[in-house]
Structure formats: structure tokens, C-alpha cells
DRENDO-1510 file (C-alpha; in Angstrom, 1 decimal, always signed):
<recs>
REC; n; res; u; v; w
REC; 1; MET; +4.9; +15.2; -27.9 .
REC; 2; LYS; +1.1; +15.0; -27.3 .
REC; 3; LEU; -0.8; +12.6; -29.5 .
REC; 4; THR; -4.6; +11.8; -29.7 .
REC; 5; VAL; -5.6; +8.1; -29.7 .
REC; 6; ASP; -9.2; +7.0; -30.5 .
REC; 7; TRP; -10.5; +4.0; -28.6 .
REC; 8; ALA; -13.5; +2.2; -30.1 .
REC; 9; ARG; -15.4; -0.5; -28.2 .
REC; 10; PRO; -18.4; -2.5; -29.4 .
REC; 11; GLY; -21.6; -0.7; -28.5 .
REC; 12; LYS; -19.8; +2.3; -27.0 .
REC; 13; ARG; -19.1; +5.7; -28.4 .
REC; 14; ARG; -15.6; +6.6; -29.5 .
REC; 15; VAL; -13.4; +8.2; -26.9 .
REC; 16; SER; -10.4; +10.4; -27.6 .
REC; 17; GLU; -7.6; +10.4; -25.1 .
REC; 18; ALA; -4.6; +12.6; -25.1 .
REC; 19; ILE; -1.4; +10.8; -24.1 .
REC; 20; ASN; +2.2; +11.8; -23.9 .
REC; 21; VAL; +4.8; +9.8; -25.8 .
REC; 22; ASN; +8.5; +10.2; -26.5 .
REC; 23; VAL; +9.3; +10.5; -30.1 .
REC; 24; HIS; +12.7; +9.1; -30.9 .
REC; 25; ASP; +13.8; +10.3; -34.3 .
REC; 26; ASP; +17.4; +11.1; -35.4 .
REC; 27; ALA; +17.4; +14.7; -34.1 .
REC; 28; SER; +15.1; +14.9; -31.1 .
REC; 29; PRO; +16.9; +12.6; -28.6 .
REC; 30; ALA; +20.2; +14.4; -29.2 .
REC; 31; LEU; +18.5; +17.8; -28.7 .
REC; 32; GLN; +16.7; +16.7; -25.6 .
REC; 33; SER; +19.9; +15.2; -24.2 .
REC; 34; TRP; +21.9; +18.5; -24.7 .
REC; 35; LEU; +19.1; +20.6; -23.3 .
REC; 36; LEU; +19.0; +18.5; -20.2 .
REC; 37; VAL; +22.8; +18.8; -19.9 .
REC; 38; LEU; +22.6; +22.5; -20.2 .
REC; 39; PHE; +20.0; +22.7; -17.4 .
REC; 40; ILE; +22.0; +20.4; -15.2 .
REC; 41; THR; +25.0; +22.7; -15.9 .
REC; 42; PHE; +22.9; +25.6; -14.8 .
REC; 43; LEU; +21.9; +23.8; -11.6 .
REC; 44; THR; +25.6; +23.0; -11.0 .
REC; 45; ILE; +26.4; +26.7; -11.4 .
REC; 46; LEU; +23.7; +27.5; -8.8 .
REC; 47; SER; +25.1; +24.9; -6.4 .
REC; 48; LEU; +28.6; +26.3; -6.7 .
REC; 49; LEU; +27.2; +29.8; -6.2 .
REC; 50; ASP; +25.6; +28.8; -2.9 .
REC; 51; ARG; +28.6; +26.7; -1.9 .
REC; 52; ASN; +31.5; +29.0; -2.7 .
REC; 53; ILE; +30.3; +32.6; -2.2 .
REC; 54; ILE; +31.0; +32.1; +1.5 .
REC; 55; SER; +34.7; +32.1; +0.7 .
REC; 56; LEU; +34.5; +35.9; -0.1 .
REC; 57; PHE; +33.3; +36.6; +3.5 .
REC; 58; LEU; +35.4; +34.0; +5.4 .
REC; 59; ASP; +37.4; +36.6; +7.3 .
REC; 60; GLU; +34.3; +38.6; +8.1 .
REC; 61; ILE; +32.6; +35.4; +9.4 .
REC; 62; ARG; +35.7; +34.5; +11.3 .
REC; 63; ASN; +35.7; +37.8; +13.0 .
REC; 64; ASP; +32.0; +38.0; +13.7 .
REC; 65; LEU; +31.8; +34.5; +15.1 .
REC; 66; ALA; +35.2; +34.8; +16.9 .
REC; 67; ILE; +36.7; +31.6; +15.5 .
REC; 68; SER; +40.1; +30.4; +14.3 .
REC; 69; GLU; +41.3; +29.8; +10.7 .
REC; 70; VAL; +40.9; +26.0; +11.2 .
REC; 71; GLN; +37.3; +26.5; +12.4 .
REC; 72; ALA; +36.6; +28.8; +9.4 .
REC; 73; SER; +38.0; +26.1; +7.1 .
REC; 74; LEU; +35.5; +23.7; +8.7 .
REC; 75; ILE; +32.6; +26.0; +8.0 .
REC; 76; TYR; +33.7; +26.3; +4.3 .
REC; 77; GLY; +34.7; +22.7; +3.8 .
REC; 78; GLY; +34.5; +20.3; +6.7 .
REC; 79; ALA; +30.8; +20.5; +7.6 .
REC; 80; PHE; +29.9; +20.5; +3.9 .
REC; 81; ALA; +32.1; +17.6; +3.1 .
REC; 82; LEU; +30.8; +15.4; +5.9 .
REC; 83; THR; +27.1; +15.5; +4.8 .
REC; 84; PHE; +28.0; +15.7; +1.1 .
REC; 85; SER; +29.9; +12.5; +1.4 .
REC; 86; LEU; +27.5; +10.6; +3.7 .
REC; 87; MET; +24.4; +11.6; +1.8 .
REC; 88; GLY; +26.0; +10.5; -1.4 .
REC; 89; LEU; +25.4; +6.8; -0.7 .
REC; 90; PRO; +21.6; +7.0; -0.1 .
REC; 91; MET; +21.3; +9.5; -3.0 .
REC; 92; GLY; +23.1; +7.0; -5.3 .
REC; 93; TRP; +20.7; +4.3; -4.2 .
REC; 94; ALA; +17.8; +6.6; -4.9 .
REC; 95; VAL; +19.1; +7.6; -8.3 .
REC; 96; ASP; +19.1; +4.0; -9.5 .
REC; 97; ARG; +15.6; +3.3; -8.2 .
REC; 98; ILE; +13.4; +6.4; -8.5 .
REC; 99; SER; +13.0; +9.4; -10.8 .
REC; 100; ARG; +16.3; +11.3; -11.0 .
REC; 101; ARG; +14.2; +14.5; -11.5 .
REC; 102; LYS; +12.6; +14.0; -8.1 .
REC; 103; VAL; +15.9; +13.5; -6.5 .
REC; 104; ILE; +17.3; +16.7; -8.1 .
REC; 105; CYS; +14.3; +18.7; -7.1 .
REC; 106; ALA; +14.5; +17.7; -3.5 .
REC; 107; GLY; +18.3; +18.3; -3.3 .
REC; 108; VAL; +18.1; +21.8; -4.9 .
REC; 109; SER; +15.3; +22.8; -2.4 .
REC; 110; VAL; +17.3; +21.6; +0.6 .
REC; 111; TRP; +20.6; +23.3; -0.3 .
REC; 112; SER; +18.8; +26.5; -1.1 .
REC; 113; ILE; +17.0; +26.7; +2.2 .
REC; 114; SER; +20.3; +25.8; +4.0 .
REC; 115; THR; +22.1; +28.6; +2.2 .
REC; 116; ALA; +19.6; +31.1; +3.5 .
REC; 117; ALA; +19.9; +29.5; +7.0 .
REC; 118; CYS; +23.7; +30.2; +6.9 .
REC; 119; GLY; +22.9; +33.9; +6.7 .
REC; 120; LEU; +20.8; +33.6; +9.9 .
REC; 121; ALA; +23.2; +31.5; +11.9 .
REC; 122; PRO; +24.1; +33.2; +15.2 .
REC; 123; GLY; +27.2; +31.2; +16.0 .
REC; 124; PHE; +29.7; +28.5; +15.1 .
REC; 125; PRO; +27.6; +25.4; +15.8 .
REC; 126; SER; +24.5; +26.7; +13.9 .
REC; 127; MET; +26.7; +27.8; +11.0 .
REC; 128; LEU; +28.2; +24.3; +10.9 .
REC; 129; LEU; +24.7; +22.8; +10.9 .
REC; 130; ALA; +23.5; +25.1; +8.1 .
REC; 131; ARG; +26.6; +24.3; +6.0 .
REC; 132; ALA; +25.9; +20.6; +6.6 .
REC; 133; GLY; +22.5; +21.1; +5.1 .
REC; 134; VAL; +24.0; +22.7; +2.0 .
REC; 135; GLY; +26.2; +19.6; +1.6 .
REC; 136; ALA; +23.3; +17.2; +2.1 .
REC; 137; GLY; +21.2; +18.9; -0.6 .
REC; 138; GLU; +24.0; +19.2; -3.1 .
REC; 139; ALA; +24.8; +15.5; -2.7 .
REC; 140; ALA; +21.7; +14.8; -4.8 .
REC; 141; LEU; +23.0; +16.5; -7.9 .
REC; 142; VAL; +26.2; +14.7; -8.6 .
REC; 143; PRO; +25.0; +11.0; -8.9 .
REC; 144; SER; +21.8; +12.2; -10.7 .
REC; 145; ALA; +23.8; +14.2; -13.2 .
REC; 146; HIS; +26.3; +11.4; -13.8 .
REC; 147; ALA; +23.6; +8.9; -14.4 .
REC; 148; ILE; +21.5; +11.2; -16.6 .
REC; 149; ILE; +24.5; +12.2; -18.8 .
REC; 150; SER; +25.8; +8.7; -19.1 .
REC; 151; ASP; +22.4; +7.3; -20.0 .
REC; 152; SER; +22.0; +10.1; -22.6 .
REC; 153; PHE; +25.2; +9.6; -24.6 .
REC; 154; PRO; +27.3; +6.6; -25.9 .
REC; 155; PRO; +30.7; +6.1; -24.3 .
REC; 156; GLU; +32.7; +7.7; -27.1 .
REC; 157; LYS; +30.6; +10.9; -26.9 .
REC; 158; ARG; +30.5; +11.3; -23.1 .
REC; 159; THR; +33.6; +13.4; -22.4 .
REC; 160; LEU; +32.2; +16.5; -24.1 .
REC; 161; PRO; +28.9; +16.6; -22.2 .
REC; 162; PHE; +30.8; +15.8; -19.0 .
REC; 163; ALA; +33.2; +18.7; -19.9 .
REC; 164; PHE; +30.2; +21.1; -20.1 .
REC; 165; TYR; +29.0; +19.7; -16.8 .
REC; 166; ALA; +32.4; +20.3; -15.3 .
REC; 167; MET; +32.4; +23.7; -17.0 .
REC; 168; GLY; +29.4; +24.5; -14.8 .
REC; 169; GLN; +31.4; +23.7; -11.7 .
REC; 170; LYS; +34.2; +26.0; -12.8 .
REC; 171; ALA; +31.8; +28.7; -14.1 .
REC; 172; GLY; +29.7; +28.4; -10.9 .
REC; 173; ALA; +32.8; +29.2; -8.8 .
REC; 174; GLY; +33.7; +32.2; -11.0 .
REC; 175; ILE; +30.1; +33.4; -11.0 .
REC; 176; ALA; +29.9; +33.1; -7.3 .
REC; 177; LEU; +32.8; +35.4; -6.9 .
REC; 178; LEU; +31.6; +37.9; -9.5 .
REC; 179; VAL; +28.1; +38.0; -8.0 .
REC; 180; GLY; +29.5; +38.1; -4.5 .
REC; 181; GLY; +31.9; +40.9; -5.5 .
REC; 182; PHE; +29.0; +42.9; -7.0 .
REC; 183; LEU; +26.8; +42.4; -3.9 .
REC; 184; ALA; +29.7; +43.2; -1.6 .
REC; 185; ALA; +30.1; +46.6; -3.4 .
REC; 186; VAL; +26.4; +47.3; -2.8 .
REC; 187; ILE; +26.0; +45.6; +0.6 .
REC; 188; VAL; +29.2; +46.0; +2.6 .
REC; 189; PRO; +29.8; +42.6; +4.2 .
REC; 190; HIS; +31.2; +43.8; +7.6 .
REC; 191; LEU; +28.6; +46.5; +8.2 .
REC; 192; SER; +25.3; +46.0; +10.1 .
REC; 193; TYR; +22.0; +46.8; +8.4 .
REC; 194; ALA; +18.8; +47.5; +10.4 .
REC; 195; LEU; +15.9; +45.7; +8.8 .
REC; 196; GLY; +13.1; +46.9; +11.1 .
REC; 197; PHE; +11.3; +45.4; +14.0 .
REC; 198; GLY; +14.6; +45.5; +16.0 .
REC; 199; VAL; +16.3; +43.1; +13.6 .
REC; 200; SER; +19.7; +43.8; +12.2 .
REC; 201; LEU; +22.0; +41.7; +10.0 .
REC; 202; LYS; +25.5; +42.0; +8.8 .
REC; 203; GLY; +26.0; +42.5; +5.1 .
REC; 204; TRP; +27.3; +39.0; +4.4 .
REC; 205; GLN; +24.2; +37.6; +6.2 .
REC; 206; ILE; +21.8; +39.5; +3.9 .
REC; 207; ILE; +23.7; +38.3; +0.8 .
REC; 208; LEU; +23.4; +34.6; +1.8 .
REC; 209; VAL; +19.7; +34.9; +2.5 .
REC; 210; ALA; +19.0; +36.7; -0.7 .
REC; 211; LEU; +20.9; +34.1; -2.8 .
REC; 212; GLY; +19.4; +31.0; -1.1 .
REC; 213; LEU; +15.7; +31.6; -1.4 .
REC; 214; PRO; +15.2; +31.8; -5.2 .
REC; 215; GLY; +16.6; +28.2; -5.5 .
REC; 216; ILE; +13.4; +26.8; -4.0 .
REC; 217; LEU; +11.4; +27.8; -7.1 .
REC; 218; ILE; +14.2; +26.9; -9.5 .
REC; 219; ALA; +14.2; +23.3; -8.2 .
REC; 220; PHE; +10.9; +22.5; -9.8 .
REC; 221; MET; +12.0; +23.5; -13.3 .
REC; 222; ILE; +13.7; +20.1; -13.7 .
REC; 223; PHE; +10.2; +18.6; -14.4 .
REC; 224; ALA; +10.1; +20.6; -17.7 .
REC; 225; PHE; +12.6; +18.0; -19.1 .
REC; 226; PRO; +12.0; +14.3; -20.0 .
REC; 227; GLU; +14.0; +11.7; -18.1 .
REC; 228; PRO; +16.3; +9.6; -20.3 .
REC; 229; PRO; +15.8; +5.8; -20.3 .
REC; 230; ARG; +18.1; +3.9; -18.0 .
REC; 231; THR; +20.8; +1.6; -19.5 .
REC; 232; ARG; +21.3; -1.7; -17.7 .
REC; 233; ASN; +23.8; -4.5; -17.8 .
REC; 234; SER; +22.7; -8.1; -18.3 .
REC; 235; SER; +22.5; -8.9; -14.6 .
REC; 236; GLY; +20.3; -6.0; -13.8 .
REC; 237; SER; +21.9; -5.8; -10.3 .
REC; 238; THR; +21.4; -2.5; -8.5 .
REC; 239; GLY; +22.8; -3.1; -5.0 .
REC; 240; TYR; +25.9; -1.7; -3.5 .
REC; 241; ILE; +27.4; -5.1; -2.6 .
REC; 242; PRO; +27.9; -6.1; -6.3 .
REC; 243; TYR; +29.5; -2.7; -7.0 .
REC; 244; LEU; +31.8; -2.9; -4.0 .
REC; 245; ALA; +32.8; -6.4; -5.1 .
REC; 246; TYR; +33.5; -5.0; -8.6 .
REC; 247; MET; +35.7; -2.3; -7.0 .
REC; 248; ARG; +37.6; -4.9; -5.0 .
REC; 249; ARG; +38.3; -6.9; -8.1 .
REC; 250; ASN; +39.8; -3.8; -9.7 .
REC; 251; PHE; +41.4; -2.3; -6.6 .
REC; 252; ALA; +44.4; -0.7; -8.3 .
REC; 253; TYR; +42.1; +1.3; -10.6 .
REC; 254; PHE; +39.5; +2.4; -8.1 .
REC; 255; SER; +41.9; +3.2; -5.2 .
REC; 256; GLY; +44.2; +5.2; -7.5 .
REC; 257; HIS; +41.3; +6.9; -9.2 .
REC; 258; HIS; +39.4; +8.0; -6.1 .
REC; 259; LEU; +42.5; +9.0; -4.0 .
REC; 260; GLY; +43.9; +10.8; -7.0 .
REC; 261; PHE; +40.7; +12.8; -7.3 .
REC; 262; ILE; +40.8; +13.7; -3.6 .
REC; 263; PHE; +44.2; +15.2; -3.9 .
REC; 264; ALA; +43.6; +16.9; -7.3 .
REC; 265; GLN; +40.3; +18.4; -6.2 .
REC; 266; SER; +41.8; +19.5; -2.9 .
REC; 267; ILE; +44.0; +21.9; -4.9 .
REC; 268; TYR; +40.8; +23.5; -6.3 .
REC; 269; THR; +38.9; +23.7; -3.0 .
REC; 270; GLY; +42.0; +25.1; -1.3 .
REC; 271; ILE; +42.3; +27.8; -3.9 .
REC; 272; MET; +38.6; +28.7; -3.7 .
REC; 273; ALA; +38.7; +28.8; +0.1 .
REC; 274; TRP; +41.8; +30.9; +0.7 .
REC; 275; THR; +42.5; +33.0; -2.4 .
REC; 276; PRO; +40.1; +35.7; -1.3 .
REC; 277; ALA; +41.8; +35.9; +2.1 .
REC; 278; TYR; +45.2; +36.0; +0.4 .
REC; 279; PHE; +44.4; +39.0; -1.7 .
REC; 280; THR; +42.7; +40.7; +1.2 .
REC; 281; ARG; +45.4; +40.1; +3.7 .
REC; 282; VAL; +48.6; +40.4; +1.6 .
REC; 283; HIS; +47.5; +42.9; -1.1 .
REC; 284; GLY; +44.8; +44.8; +0.9 .
REC; 285; TRP; +42.0; +44.3; -1.6 .
REC; 286; SER; +38.3; +44.6; -0.7 .
REC; 287; ALA; +35.8; +41.8; -1.1 .
REC; 288; ALA; +34.4; +43.5; -4.1 .
REC; 289; GLU; +37.8; +43.8; -5.8 .
REC; 290; VAL; +38.6; +40.1; -5.0 .
REC; 291; GLY; +35.2; +39.0; -6.3 .
REC; 292; PHE; +35.5; +40.8; -9.6 .
REC; 293; TRP; +39.1; +40.0; -10.5 .
REC; 294; PHE; +39.5; +36.5; -9.0 .
REC; 295; GLY; +36.0; +35.6; -10.3 .
REC; 296; ALA; +36.9; +36.7; -13.8 .
REC; 297; VAL; +40.1; +34.6; -13.8 .
REC; 298; ILE; +38.2; +31.5; -12.5 .
REC; 299; LEU; +35.4; +32.0; -15.1 .
REC; 300; VAL; +37.2; +32.9; -18.3 .
REC; 301; GLY; +40.1; +30.4; -18.4 .
REC; 302; PRO; +38.1; +27.2; -17.7 .
REC; 303; LEU; +35.2; +28.3; -20.0 .
REC; 304; VAL; +37.6; +28.6; -22.9 .
REC; 305; SER; +39.6; +25.5; -22.2 .
REC; 306; LEU; +37.0; +22.9; -20.9 .
REC; 307; PRO; +35.3; +22.2; -24.3 .
REC; 308; ALA; +38.7; +21.8; -25.9 .
REC; 309; HIS; +39.8; +19.4; -23.2 .
REC; 310; GLY; +36.6; +17.3; -23.7 .
REC; 311; TRP; +36.8; +17.3; -27.5 .
REC; 312; ILE; +40.5; +16.2; -27.5 .
REC; 313; CYS; +39.8; +13.4; -25.0 .
REC; 314; ASP; +36.8; +12.1; -27.0 .
REC; 315; ARG; +38.8; +12.2; -30.2 .
REC; 316; LEU; +41.7; +10.3; -28.7 .
REC; 317; LEU; +39.3; +7.8; -27.2 .
REC; 318; ARG; +37.6; +7.1; -30.6 .
REC; 319; ARG; +41.1; +6.5; -31.9 .
REC; 320; GLY; +41.7; +3.8; -29.3 .
REC; 321; VAL; +43.5; +5.6; -26.6 .
REC; 322; THR; +41.3; +4.1; -23.9 .
REC; 323; ASN; +43.3; +5.5; -20.9 .
REC; 324; VAL; +43.4; +9.0; -22.3 .
REC; 325; HIS; +41.5; +10.5; -19.2 .
REC; 326; LEU; +44.2; +9.3; -16.8 .
REC; 327; ASN; +47.0; +10.3; -19.2 .
REC; 328; TYR; +45.5; +13.8; -19.0 .
REC; 329; GLN; +45.9; +13.9; -15.3 .
REC; 330; LEU; +49.6; +12.8; -15.4 .
REC; 331; VAL; +50.5; +15.6; -17.8 .
REC; 332; MET; +48.2; +18.6; -17.0 .
REC; 333; LEU; +48.2; +18.5; -13.2 .
REC; 334; PRO; +52.0; +19.1; -12.9 .
REC; 335; LEU; +52.0; +21.7; -15.7 .
REC; 336; GLY; +49.2; +23.6; -14.1 .
REC; 337; ALA; +50.7; +23.5; -10.6 .
REC; 338; ILE; +53.8; +25.5; -11.6 .
REC; 339; PRO; +52.0; +28.8; -12.4 .
REC; 340; ILE; +49.5; +28.3; -9.7 .
REC; 341; CYS; +52.2; +28.1; -7.0 .
REC; 342; GLY; +54.0; +31.0; -8.6 .
REC; 343; ALA; +50.8; +33.1; -8.3 .
REC; 344; TYR; +51.0; +33.0; -4.4 .
REC; 345; LEU; +54.8; +33.6; -4.2 .
REC; 346; ILE; +55.2; +36.8; -6.3 .
REC; 347; ASN; +54.6; +40.3; -4.9 .
REC; 348; ASP; +52.6; +41.6; -7.9 .
REC; 349; PRO; +48.8; +40.9; -7.5 .
REC; 350; ALA; +48.1; +41.4; -11.3 .
REC; 351; GLY; +50.9; +39.0; -12.2 .
REC; 352; GLY; +49.6; +36.6; -9.7 .
REC; 353; LEU; +46.2; +36.7; -11.2 .
REC; 354; ILE; +47.6; +36.0; -14.7 .
REC; 355; LEU; +49.6; +33.0; -13.4 .
REC; 356; LEU; +46.6; +31.7; -11.5 .
REC; 357; GLY; +44.5; +32.0; -14.7 .
REC; 358; ILE; +47.1; +30.1; -16.7 .
REC; 359; GLY; +47.3; +27.3; -14.1 .
REC; 360; MET; +43.6; +27.0; -13.7 .
REC; 361; THR; +43.1; +26.8; -17.5 .
REC; 362; LEU; +45.6; +23.9; -17.7 .
REC; 363; ILE; +43.9; +21.8; -15.0 .
REC; 364; ALA; +40.4; +22.8; -15.8 .
REC; 365; GLY; +39.5; +19.4; -17.3 .
REC; 366; SER; +40.6; +17.3; -14.4 .
REC; 367; ALA; +37.2; +16.7; -12.8 .
REC; 368; ALA; +35.6; +16.0; -16.2 .
REC; 369; ALA; +38.3; +13.6; -17.2 .
REC; 370; THR; +38.0; +11.8; -13.9 .
REC; 371; SER; +34.2; +11.5; -14.3 .
REC; 372; ALA; +34.5; +10.2; -17.8 .
REC; 373; SER; +37.1; +7.6; -16.9 .
REC; 374; LEU; +34.9; +6.3; -14.0 .
REC; 375; GLN; +31.7; +6.1; -16.1 .
REC; 376; LEU; +33.7; +4.3; -18.9 .
REC; 377; SER; +34.7; +1.6; -16.5 .
REC; 378; ILE; +31.2; +0.6; -15.3 .
REC; 379; SER; +27.8; -0.5; -16.7 .
REC; 380; GLY; +24.5; +1.3; -16.6 .
REC; 381; SER; +23.0; -0.4; -13.5 .
REC; 382; MET; +26.0; +0.8; -11.4 .
REC; 383; ARG; +26.2; +4.5; -12.5 .
REC; 384; GLY; +24.4; +6.1; -9.6 .
REC; 385; LYS; +26.3; +4.1; -7.0 .
REC; 386; ALA; +29.6; +4.6; -8.8 .
REC; 387; ALA; +29.0; +8.4; -8.7 .
REC; 388; SER; +28.0; +8.4; -5.1 .
REC; 389; VAL; +30.9; +6.3; -3.9 .
REC; 390; TRP; +33.3; +8.5; -5.9 .
REC; 391; MET; +31.6; +11.5; -4.4 .
REC; 392; LEU; +31.9; +10.0; -0.9 .
REC; 393; THR; +35.7; +9.9; -1.3 .
REC; 394; GLY; +36.0; +13.0; -3.5 .
REC; 395; ALA; +34.1; +15.2; -1.1 .
REC; 396; LEU; +36.9; +14.8; +1.3 .
REC; 397; ALA; +38.7; +17.3; -0.9 .
REC; 398; SER; +36.4; +20.0; +0.5 .
REC; 399; PHE; +37.9; +19.1; +3.9 .
REC; 400; VAL; +41.5; +18.3; +2.9 .
REC; 401; GLY; +42.1; +21.4; +0.8 .
REC; 402; PRO; +40.8; +24.2; +3.0 .
REC; 403; SER; +41.8; +22.6; +6.3 .
REC; 404; GLY; +45.2; +21.4; +5.0 .
REC; 405; ILE; +46.1; +25.0; +4.1 .
REC; 406; ALA; +44.8; +26.4; +7.4 .
REC; 407; LEU; +46.9; +23.8; +9.4 .
REC; 408; VAL; +50.0; +24.6; +7.4 .
REC; 409; ASN; +49.5; +28.3; +8.0 .
REC; 410; GLU; +48.6; +28.1; +11.7 .
REC; 411; GLU; +50.9; +25.3; +12.8 .
REC; 412; LEU; +53.9; +25.6; +10.4 .
REC; 413; LEU; +54.2; +29.3; +9.4 .
REC; 414; GLY; +52.1; +30.9; +12.1 .
REC; 415; SER; +51.1; +34.2; +10.5 .
REC; 416; GLU; +48.1; +35.5; +8.7 .
REC; 417; GLN; +50.3; +37.2; +6.1 .
REC; 418; SER; +52.0; +33.8; +5.2 .
REC; 419; ILE; +48.8; +32.4; +3.7 .
REC; 420; GLY; +50.2; +32.5; +0.2 .
REC; 421; GLN; +53.3; +30.5; +1.1 .
REC; 422; SER; +51.1; +28.0; +2.9 .
REC; 423; MET; +48.9; +27.6; -0.2 .
REC; 424; ALA; +52.0; +27.0; -2.4 .
REC; 425; ILE; +53.4; +24.3; +0.0 .
REC; 426; PHE; +50.1; +22.5; +0.2 .
REC; 427; ILE; +49.4; +22.6; -3.6 .
REC; 428; THR; +52.9; +21.1; -4.3 .
REC; 429; MET; +52.3; +18.2; -1.9 .
REC; 430; ALA; +48.8; +17.6; -3.3 .
REC; 431; VAL; +50.0; +17.5; -6.9 .
REC; 432; VAL; +52.7; +14.9; -6.2 .
REC; 433; ALA; +50.2; +12.7; -4.3 .
REC; 434; ALA; +47.6; +13.1; -7.1 .
REC; 435; VAL; +50.1; +12.1; -9.9 .
REC; 436; LEU; +51.2; +9.0; -8.0 .
REC; 437; CYS; +47.6; +7.9; -7.4 .
REC; 438; PHE; +46.5; +8.4; -11.0 .
REC; 439; ALA; +49.6; +6.5; -12.2 .
REC; 440; LEU; +48.4; +3.6; -10.1 .
REC; 441; ALA; +44.9; +4.0; -11.6 .
REC; 442; ARG; +46.3; +3.9; -15.1 .
REC; 443; ILE; +47.9; +0.6; -14.4 .
REC; 444; GLY; +44.6; -0.8; -13.2 .
REC; 445; PHE; +42.6; +0.7; -16.0 .
REC; 446; ILE; +44.8; -0.9; -18.7 .
REC; 447; ALA; +43.9; -4.3; -17.2 .
REC; 448; LEU; +40.2; -3.4; -16.7 .
REC; 449; TYR; +39.2; -1.5; -19.8 .
REC; 450; PRO; +37.8; -3.4; -22.4 .
REC; 451; PRO; +34.7; -4.6; -21.2 .
REC; 452; ARG; +33.1; -2.5; -23.9 .
REC; 453; THR; +34.1; +0.0; -26.5 .
REC; 454; SER; +30.8; +0.9; -28.0 .
REC; 455; ALA; +27.5; +2.4; -26.9 .
REC; 456; GLU; +25.4; +0.4; -24.5 .
</recs>
């Protein structure tokens, strides 16, 4: 809000100055916090659009660049995961020291330019480099979002905003497929288009360039929102060494939590990477058909279920069930894996989509619950570093999921048509590993939790 303050000095005329102040009444902070969450959710959707739309064209890219399935999986996940992980640490350091809005603006600009560069990459090395740029830029959003959301809400009210943030991740993936399917119906991915001056691009290249460039302008919209004040613990420490020491003291919780997230998230990244190829190879669908139907499944189920997951977890937390977020993983991941695996083993594509939708709905809240559990276990001065270290480990899922499925398919089953069986095998192994890790984290969390049960 803009106020006018009159300064009067002896012997001088009165001078009016307009200054900006934050007005903290009962309604405005909550409204500002939710508006900021909504915009961060929008940026998350944009990031998932730029990150995941490439999965629709993975076979076209593989054919045009003359690469193997494992190399294609590295384009989708490996190159992205490497820089996304490594850049998470300096981004977490920056988030705890400088304006989170500036960090977000820089990150959105970098990943948008890199997405456009993916469309211009002439070969495998340049495509890897461009995808690495996408990962480096997107690394700015996660620690910034975690810190801003956590500083905007008390502990017992964080799961719902984190659920909306996670909803952006799921919605972004679905929107990426829907947008990609629509564009693939207009601009056929495998055809060449003459653009003039002797320049021609494949359809998938034009789509990536067209999607990347608008993000450069969107990046600066973050400055329309005020930045929430930071919460600090009594020590005021902001270095990585104290946080790593804290992780060491609570090794059972953090090792189980981070490893569990890698395996749980690898299910999601594997599904996003290879489901379009599954429907194209096994059922003969076009990229436009896959984008529409798979995108609708990914979009609708999680959008319906995520707010419910967040509300239930918050309600149970207020009733004293402090480890509710880890209990969620132990129940919902196995339940969701059953229909998901079935989706890739039946011969009916419509039935497979229904099963996939049911499974994705059941596990939709996994990322939000993992985030809320982590932020509940730390104090304000460590939020950016906690998110970046978690991201450093969790980003490995972008490598483990796509590349794990590709390795099973190439080395174990040895046929392009067996991609569905390979996905079912990998998902089963990943669920078992995730449940064991989250069970370890639950033991550590019970010993760790109260340091606090109220708002900071």
C-alpha cells in the first residue's frame, strides 16, 4: 500500500514523500500469501510444460538424432537431472541470502531460453547441453518456492498450500501433454517445415521454440508480488555445514526421506517419459492422440485428489498425528502401484488409461507430503538449503526412472514392443524400495519431531 508521509524540518518547507509499506491486518497477509502460492503454482506448471513436453516427441527425436533408447532417456532425464541437482545447492544458498523473487526471475529466464535452444539443437551433444540448461534454470524454483510457502504459513497450515504447489507439478505435466497434443495435431512432429531463407525445422523443433520464448517475459511478473518476511531460528545460522550436521544427527529420517523420494518420484518420471512411447508403439496412437488422452488422465485425477490429500494431512496433523505425511507414503504408494502396473499389462488402451488415472490419483499427494514432512522437521534459517539438498537427491529420480525403464527394456526384454512390461517391472521394484525407505524415515521422524508444534 502506498502512504504519504509529511516531513517537517525547522526553517524548511514541508516535503511529502510517497513510501511503500506492508500493511499486516487480519485478511491481507493471508490473501497475499495465497496469491503468491497461486503464481508459484503457475510457474511450476510452466516449468513442467517446458520439461515434459519433450516426452511426446521422444521417438521422433530418437529417430532424427539416430540415438538409442538409453540416450533418449538421458535427453529426457539424465542431462536435466545433473544440472537440476548440482545447481540446487548454490540456488539454496542464494535463496537464504538474497531476494527469492530475483532468484525465480533468473531461473525462469534461463530455462525458457534453454527450452527454445532444444528446438534448435542439431545433434545429441547439443541437445544434452540445452536440456542441461533447462535443469539449471528450473533448479531455482524449488528452493525458492519451498522457502516462500513455508515462510508464508504456520506449520499446521502448510500441507494445503504445498498440495496446491504439487498440484501445479501434476497439472503442468498434464497441460504439457494436452498442449503438445494440440500442437502435434497442427504441426506434425516428424514433418519438415520450410521457414524461409533456406531454413527448415522439424515440427517438434518448432513446437519447442514456440513454447520456450514467452517464458522470458513471464519471468518478470514475479516482481508484482511482495516477498514474505523470512523466519529464523535462534541461532540465525545460514550455512550448509550446520544443516549437514543436523542431517547427520538425524540420519535415519533424512536418509529414508530422501531415498524414499528418489524411488517414489522415479515412478512418476518413468511414467511421464515412456507412456507416450508405450501408446504409440503398442497401440499405434499418434502424438496428438497420446497428448490429449494421457494429458487428460494426468490432469484430472491429481487436480481432484491433491486438495483432499492436503486437507486430510493438515487435519490429522492438527490432531497430533505428527508423522502423518510418512504414513501417507506407506499406504498410498502400494495402493496406487497396483492399477498403474495393470495399465501397462492389459491389451485395452482405454482400460489402461482408466487404471492409470486411478493409480495416479492415489499417489498424487506423494511429493506434497514429502515436502511438508521435510519443512516440518527444520527451522526457518535452513529452509532453502533443506529444499536444495532434497532436490539434489530427488532430482536423481529424473535419471533413475527414465533410464531404469530404458535399461530394463533394452538389456532384459530387448524389444521396443515390450516397453509396457518394462515399465511394470520397474515400477514394482521402485515402490518396494520407496516403502522401505519411508518406513526408515518414519522411525527417525518419531524421534526427531517435536522440536516445535506451533507457528514459528
